[in-house]
N, C-alpha and C positions, 0 to 999 in steps of 0.2 A: 155627801157633799161633793160638789163639782170642784170648787176652788177653796182653799183654806190659807189665806194670807192675811196678815194684820190689817192691810189697807183695802181689803175686798170684803164686802158684806153680802151675805145672803145669796150666795151662788149655790143653791141647793136644787134638788129635784124631789118634790114630795111624791110619796108612793101611794097615798090614799086620796080619796075624794075630799073636797073641802069640808070644813067643819060646819055643822048645823048651827053652831053658836059662834059667830064671828067675834074676834077680839078687837075692840076699838078702844084701846087704852092709850096712855101717854106715849108708849113706845111706837105703836102703829102710827099714831097721828104725827109724831115727830119725823119718822122716816118718810111718811107721805108728804109732809110739807117740804122737806129737803129735796125729795125726788121731784115734786111738782115744780119747785123753783128751778131745779136743774133742767127739767124738760122745757120750761118756758125760756130758758137761756141757752138752749142746746148748741148754739153756735160756739159758745165758750166752754161747755161742759160735756159735749158728746164725744164718744170714742168707743174703744174696745179694750177690755181687759184681756191680756194675753194669758196663755196657760202658765206662765211663770209669775203672774201677778203684776206684770208691768202694764203701763197705760200707753195706748196708741191713740193719740188725740185726732179728732176730726173725721173718723172713718166709721163705717157701719159694719156689722157682722154680715155674714153671707145669707142671713135669713132671720128667722125669729124662732122663739121657743114656745111651745104650747104646754102649759101645765096639765097635769093629770085631770084636773077639773075643767079643762078646755079654755082657761084664761090664756090669752096670747100676749106675748111680750112685743116690744118694739124691736127693731133691728139694731139697737144701740145700747151701750152701757153709759152710765153717767157718773161724773164726778160730783158728788153731793156735798162734799166739804173738803177743803184743802188736802188733796192727796188721798181721799177716801172715795172708793168707787163701788157702785152697785148696778143692778139691772133694773129694768122697768117693772118687774114683778115683785120687788122687795116688799112694798107695803101689802100687796096681796098675800104674800107668804106669811107675813106677821099677822094679818087679819084672819086668813082662812086656813092656814096650815101651821099654826103656832105649835101644836103638839109634836110636829115633825122637825122643828128647827133645833139643831144641836145647841147645847148650852154655850159652847164656845162662840157661836154666832150671836146669841142673845147678849152675852157678855160684851162683845164688840159693840153692839148697839148701845148698851148701857154706858160704856166708856165714852162713846161718841156724844151721847146726850150730856154727859158730865163735861166733856171738853168744850162743847158748844156753849153750855150755860156759863162756864168759867170765863169765856171770851166775850160775853155780852156786856 
């Protein structure tokens, strides 16, 4: 895992190729929706998560990240929910590298799902 902070989701680096059986469950679709909404509103949600887990709004990274399976990120991180940040590959990781996601990260996603559903 690259970053492990309560407010930062799925900053990982998979070590294997993507799964032959993608996982399109509630968790993947939830993060994909939040991420797509954030990308659509990038003027309000774009920035960079720094190495200490803090957020620097309105800037880009110095480049992009390429997953082991060749999926490429955008040069931005996104605020997907009030103070919760992730990268543009978050849904890809859930869908194609689920078996490599640490349980602590899956737990953070489940907690966010609960938090969002409680605020509807």
